[in-house]
N, C-alpha and C positions, 0 to 999 in steps of 0.2 A: 189450246192443250203445248206446254212450253218440253221441248223433247232436252233426256239430261245427257251432255257429252260422253260417250263411250271413250276408253279411255282404253288404248293401244296397246299392245303386246311392248312399244320401244319407247312411249311414253310410263309403262309402268318397269320396264328394266332402265330407266333413267331413275324414276324415286329410288327402286332399291337400290342402284350402283350409290346415290345420294346417302341414301341414310345409314350405307353399310361405312363411309367413309366420315361422316358424322358420327358415328361410333366407336368407329378406331381414334377419332381426334377425342375423342373425350374419354378414351378408355387405353391413348400412350399413354404410359409412363412423364413424368418430367425430363428434362434433361439435369446430370447430376450439375452442381454446383460446383464450385471452385474450389480446392479444400485448401483450403491457408496455414492453418493454424499444427494439424497432424503434418503436414509438407517444412515447417519451417526448419524442425531437428533436422532433419535429413538432408535438407537445400544445405542450409550449413554443415555441417560434414562434405555433399561433394563440393562445398565453393573452395572447400580448405581444400583438401585432395587435387583437382583438379589441380588450384596456384601450385601446390611441389611439384609436381610437371612443366616447371620455373628450369627448377633444379637440374635433371639430364637435357633438357630442353637446350641450356643453353651451354652445355659440358660437347656435346653431340655437335652444336651449330661451331664453338673453337677448335674443333678439330677439322671440319669440315670446309670451313671459309679459307680463302686463299691468301696467302698476307700480300700487298702491296712490294715492288721491289721495289726503292726509292734512295736518291743524294743525295749526298748534305751538299747547301750552298754556300756561295759563300756569305752569306746575312745572317747563316745558320738554321735554313731549316730546309723540312724535310721535303722533295716534291719528287713526287710520280717519274717512274720510266715511261717515259712512251706512253703505252698501250696500256698500262701494270695500272693506270687509275679507275682501268674499267672494274677493275675485279671491287670497288666501293660499291657501284651495283650487282656485281654478284653474291658479298656478301648479306645483300639485303634479302637479294631471291631464293638465298639457298634458306634464309630466317624461316620465308615466309611460304615452302614448300612442306620445311621442314614445322611448321608452328600446327599450319591446314591437314596436316594427316595427322600432327595429334587431337585436334579439332572434331576428326570424322572419328577418330578412335574413341576420343571421350563423350561423343554423342552415341554413338553405339553401343558402347557400358553404357551407358547410362538410361538406354531406352529399356534392357532387359532390367531393369525395379520394374517391373510392373506395378504394384503398388502406392509406386510414383511420381507415377507420369503427371507432366501436367504441365502447366504456367508456372509454376514455382517454382521446378526441378528446371526449368528453361533458362529460366531470370539468374539459379544459383550458379549455372552452367556458363553462360555469358560474362558475368562477372568474373568468375573463378580463371577465364580463358584470356582475359583481360589481364588481370593479378600477373598470369602463368606467364605473357610475353613481355610484361614489363620486366617480370625477376627473368629471363632468360634475357633478356637486353643484358642487362644491367651485369649476369655471372657469366655470361659468355662475354663479353667484352675484356669483365675480368682474366677470365679462365686464357682467351689471345692473349692476350697484354703480357702474359707469361711466363708463354712460351715462344715469344716474338721478341723479349727485349731490346733496350738503345743502348747500344755500348755508349761508355760518356767518356769514350777516346776515336770520336772522329772528326775525320780531318774535310775535307772540302774536295770534291767528289767520289766519297769514298761510299758504297754501296750498301744498304742496309735493308734486310726485310723487316717490315711497318708492318702493324697488325690489324687486323678487318676489324673496321669501326660500324656501329648499328646508331651510326646519329641524325636516323630520319623517324617519327611517330607513323612510316605506313607502315611498321613491322609490324606492332599494334594488334588491327587488323582482319592477319589473319586466320588466327586463333578460333577468336572469337564470331567471328562472320560463316565459319566454316562450321562451328558448332549450333548456329541457331539456321544455317541453313538446313542442316543433312537431320536437325531431329526436327523440322516440321515440314522437311520432305517424309518421312517417315512416317509422321503420326498424320500426313494429310492422305497417303497410303496406306495407314490403317482403317481411316472414315467411320472410327466406331463414335458416337459422345462423349464414350469414358477412356477411351485411346483403350479399355483395355482390362479400368484397373481390377473390376469387380469378377476378372473372370480367371484367376489365376491362380 
C-alpha cells in the first residue's frame, strides 16, 4: 500500500501564494497605451507657444551678453583687445544658462497639463525648444547689433565696442536637453503607468 504525500504547511503556503500572484496578474489592468490622436493638437499648441519663447530669450541675452572692446587695424579688421576675446565664450555661456533655465520652466509648466502627459507632449516640447533657441540666437544677435553699432568713420587704432555674437551650434542644445531631462526625471519620480493622466 503506497502512502500519499502529506502536504506540509510550508508547501500549502507556497501554493496559496502562487495562486494569489497568478490571480493578480490575470486581474491587473493592462498598461495604458500611448495616446496620439487626442494629444496631437495640444502638442502642436505647446510647440508653438514654446517657440515664441525665443523672442524674450533673445532680448534678455542681448542685454546681458558683454560686448568686445576691439580696435581697428590698418587692414580694416576689428581685433579684440587683450582678453576681450574671452567675451565670446561669455556670450555663449550666458545664452546656455538662460535657455537651460527656460527649459526647466517649460517642463515644469507642461507637467501641470495632467491630461496630456506623455511622449507626444515631450516630443513637442523638445522640438519647440529647438526652434526657440534658434529663434533666440537669431533675434539676440540682431538686438545686440542694434545696441552696439559700428561707426562708419573708424580709423586704425580706434576702440569700438563690438556686439556679442552667437556663431556656434552649441547654443541650440541647452533648452532641448534641459526640457527632456527635467520632464524625464519628473516622470520617473511619478512612477505611475499613465503618469496620473486619469487621476485629474
